[in-house]
C-alpha positions in Angstrom: 0.0 0.0 0.0 2.8 2.3 1.0 4.6 1.4 -2.2 1.6 2.3 -4.3 1.2 5.6 -2.5 4.9 6.5 -3.0 4.7 5.6 -6.7 1.6 7.7 -7.1 3.2 10.6 -5.4 6.3 10.3 -7.6 4.0 10.2 -10.7 2.2 13.3 -9.5 5.5 15.1 -9.0 6.7 14.2 -12.5 3.4 15.5 -13.9 3.8 18.8 -12.0 7.5 19.3 -13.0 8.3 21.4 -16.2 9.6 18.2 -17.8 6.4 16.4 -16.9 4.2 19.1 -18.3 6.2 19.2 -21.5 5.8 15.4 -21.8 2.1 15.7 -21.2 1.9 18.3 -24.0 3.8 16.0 -26.3 1.5 13.1 -25.5 -1.5 15.3 -26.2 -0.1 16.5 -29.5 0.6 12.9 -30.5 -3.1 11.9 -29.9 -5.2 12.6 -33.0 -8.6 13.9 -32.4 -11.8 12.4 -33.9 -12.2 15.5 -36.0 -8.7 14.9 -37.6 -9.8 11.4 -38.6 -13.1 12.8 -40.0 -11.2 15.4 -42.1 -8.7 12.8 -43.4 -11.7 10.5 -44.2 -13.4 13.2 -46.2 -10.2 13.9 -48.2 -9.7 10.2 -48.9 -13.3 9.8 -49.9 -13.0 12.7 -52.4 -9.9 11.2 -54.0 -11.5 7.7 -54.2 -14.6 9.2 -55.9 -12.4 11.1 -58.3 -10.4 7.9 -59.0 -13.6 5.8 -59.6 -15.2 8.3 -61.9 -12.1 8.6 -64.0 -11.4 4.8 -64.0 -15.0 3.9 -65.1 -14.9 6.7 -67.7 -18.2 8.1 -66.4 -17.0 11.6 -67.7 -15.0 12.3 -70.8 -11.3 12.3 -69.9 -10.9 15.6 -71.8 -13.1 17.4 -69.3 -12.4 15.3 -66.2 -8.7 14.1 -66.0 -7.7 11.2 -63.7 -5.6 11.8 -60.6 -2.6 10.2 -62.5 -3.0 12.7 -65.4 -3.3 15.6 -63.0 -0.2 14.5 -61.1 1.7 14.1 -64.3 0.7 17.6 -65.4 1.8 19.0 -62.1 5.2 17.3 -62.4 5.5 18.7 -65.9 4.7 22.2 -64.9 7.0 22.0 -61.9 9.9 20.9 -64.0 9.3 22.8 -67.2 7.0 25.6 -66.2 4.0 26.9 -68.1 4.3 29.1 -71.2 8.0 29.8 -70.6 7.7 30.7 -66.9 8.1 28.5 -63.8 5.2 27.6 -61.5 6.9 29.6 -58.7 6.9 32.6 -61.0 3.1 32.4 -61.5 2.5 31.7 -57.8 4.8 34.6 -56.8 3.0 37.0 -59.0 -0.4 36.0 -57.6 0.8 36.3 -54.0 2.6 39.5 -54.6 -0.6 41.2 -55.8 -2.6 39.7 -53.0 -0.2 40.8 -50.2 0.5 44.2 -51.6 -3.2 45.0 -51.8 -3.9 43.5 -48.4 -1.1 45.4 -46.7 -2.3 48.7 -48.2 -5.9 47.8 -47.1 -4.8 47.1 -43.5 -2.7 50.3 -43.0 -5.6 52.5 -44.3 -8.8 50.6 -43.3 -7.8 50.0 -39.7 -7.1 53.6 -38.7 -10.1 54.9 -40.7 -12.4 52.3 -39.1 -11.2 53.1 -35.6 -11.7 56.8 -36.2 -15.2 56.2 -37.6 -16.0 54.2 -34.5 -14.8 57.1 -32.4 -16.4 60.0 -34.4 -19.9 60.0 -35.8 -18.7 62.9 -38.1 -15.9 60.9 -39.7 -18.3 57.9 -40.0 -20.9 60.2 -41.7 -18.3 61.3 -44.2 -17.0 57.8 -45.1 -20.1 55.7 -44.9 -21.7 56.8 -48.2 -18.5 55.8 -50.1 -18.2 52.5 -48.3 -21.9 51.6 -48.6 -22.0 52.6 -52.3 -19.1 50.4 -53.6 -19.3 47.6 -51.0 -22.2 45.7 -52.6 -20.8 46.1 -56.1 -19.2 43.0 -57.6 -15.5 43.8 -58.0 -15.5 42.8 -61.6 -18.1 45.4 -62.4 -15.7 48.2 -61.9 -12.5 46.3 -62.8 -12.8 47.4 -66.5 -12.6 51.0 -65.3 -9.5 50.3 -63.2 -7.9 48.7 -66.3 -8.7 51.8 -68.3 -7.1 54.0 -65.6 -4.1 51.9 -64.6 -3.6 49.5 -67.5 -3.5 45.7 -67.4 -0.3 45.4 -65.3 -0.2 44.9 -61.5 -1.5 48.4 -60.6 -5.0 47.7 -61.7 -5.1 44.3 -60.0 -3.7 45.6 -56.7 -6.2 48.5 -56.8 -9.1 46.0 -57.3 -7.9 43.8 -54.5 -7.4 46.8 -52.3 -11.0 47.9 -52.8 -12.2 44.3 -52.2 -10.2 44.0 -48.9 -10.8 47.6 -47.6 -14.5 47.4 -46.7 -14.5 44.2 -44.5 -11.5 45.6 -42.5 -13.0 49.0 -42.2 -16.3 47.8 -41.0 -14.8 45.3 -38.5 -12.6 48.1 -37.0 -15.6 50.5 -36.7 -17.9 47.9 -35.2 -15.2 46.8 -32.7 -14.8 50.3 -31.4 -18.6 50.7 -31.0 -18.7 47.3 -29.1 -16.1 48.2 -26.4 -17.7 47.8 -23.0 -18.5 51.2 -21.4 -17.5 49.7 -18.0 -14.0 49.2 -19.2 -13.7 52.8 -20.3 -15.0 54.0 -17.0 -12.6 51.8 -15.2 -9.7 53.2 -17.0 -10.8 56.8 -16.6 -11.4 56.2 -12.9 -7.8 55.0 -12.5 -6.6 58.3 -14.0 -5.9 57.2 -17.6 -5.8 59.9 -20.2 -7.5 59.6 -23.6 -4.3 58.1 -25.3 -3.9 55.6 -22.5 -7.5 54.6 -22.7 -7.1 54.0 -26.4 -3.7 52.3 -26.1 -4.5 49.9 -23.2 -8.3 49.4 -23.3 -9.9 50.2 -26.7 -7.2 48.9 -29.1 -6.6 45.6 -27.4 -10.4 45.1 -27.1 -10.8 45.8 -30.8 -8.0 43.5 -32.0 -10.1 40.2 -32.0 -12.8 41.7 -34.2 -10.2 43.5 -36.4 -8.5 40.2 -37.0 -11.7 38.5 -38.0 -12.3 41.3 -40.5 -8.8 40.9 -41.8 -9.3 37.1 -42.3 -12.6 37.8 -44.1 -10.9 40.4 -46.3 -8.0 38.1 -47.1 -10.3 35.4 -48.3 -12.4 37.8 -50.3 -9.4 39.4 -51.9 -8.0 36.0 -52.8 -11.2 35.0 -54.7 -11.2 38.4 -56.4 -7.5 37.9 -57.4 -8.3 34.7 -59.3 -11.2 36.4 -61.1 -9.0 39.4 -61.9 -6.2 37.2 -63.4 -8.8 35.4 -65.4 -10.0 38.7 -67.0 -6.7 40.5 -67.9 -3.3 39.1 -67.0 -0.3 37.4 -68.6 0.9 35.6 -65.4 -0.5 34.2 -62.2 -2.2 31.0 -61.2 -5.7 32.3 -62.3 -4.3 33.2 -65.7 -2.7 29.8 -66.0 -6.1 28.1 -65.4 -7.9 30.4 -67.9 -5.1 29.9 -70.6 -5.2 26.1 -70.1 -9.0 26.2 -70.7 -8.4 27.6 -74.2 -6.6 24.4 -75.2 -8.9 22.0 -73.2 -6.1 21.1 -70.9 -8.3 20.2 -68.0 -5.4 18.5 -66.2 -3.6 21.8 -66.0 -6.8 23.5 -64.9 -7.1 20.9 -62.1 -3.5 21.6 -61.1 -4.2 25.3 -60.9 -7.4 24.9 -59.0 -5.8 22.5 -56.4 -2.8 24.9 -56.0 -5.2 27.8 -55.4 -7.2 25.8 -52.8 -4.2 24.6 -50.9 -2.7 28.1 -51.0 -5.9 29.5 -49.6 -6.0 26.9 -46.8 -2.3 27.6 -45.9 -2.9 31.4 -45.8 -5.9 31.0 -43.5 -3.9 28.6 -41.2 -1.0 31.1 -41.1 -3.3 33.9 -40.3 -4.9 31.9 -37.4 -1.5 31.1 -36.1 -0.5 34.8 -36.1 -3.8 35.6 -34.5 -3.4 33.1 -31.6 0.1 34.5 -30.9 -0.8 38.2 -31.0 -4.2 37.9 -29.3 -4.0 35.3 -26.6 -6.8 36.9 -24.7 -9.3 36.3 -27.5 -12.5 34.5 -26.2 -11.4 34.9 -22.5 -13.6 37.9 -21.6 
């Protein structure tokens, strides 16, 4: 009995020590959750369905390539490029347009959104512009941007900037209006001036909602990027898909679509990781 008690105490000490805690975290990380198995099962089922449809020739192979054909096309593009340019060149061009526009949208929409949340006069000045263009499909005014800025990167970055601006602006404005009045009063009662109230209470309280708006804006800008490259471009993953469709190269189209999907997932995961590092207090109010 004493031996069991001593062993149990030793085990508890190990669990409480830094090394024990680290081992516990490793054990937890090694255990796969049921959701992971469900996700893996869904992906496997999609690939099996794709394989069966192509194997039984249920759809013409010209329009629906097999996984083997798609993999072969991917290897060919990876080694030889597409239309004289490497796959990385096309991917780089797409991501450069996306991140340039997103960066410009963040550094302008966040301050303007915060100021609009603060001041009803600034909000009254900006709201008509935002509310007018926000419901418009981006491609409806893209032709105007091409006329003004040409078919190079400037018009595409301007289109993506406008697509990303509204979600970030609205999220920042809404976040300021949602800050608890009790928090503001608590800061003021402790002697904080206006700048300290903004720096230590309002801005940290707004960050979770701003990040949600930024994630939404990034996804919206990414879908707009693909559409923009399909209308007027000479490089980029979207352009590659459109160009391949002219020659009925559905295998290359599949490669482009899969790359776009995987890139979108990776960007979203990266953004979530940054969010969890920068805003550890999210959801702990």
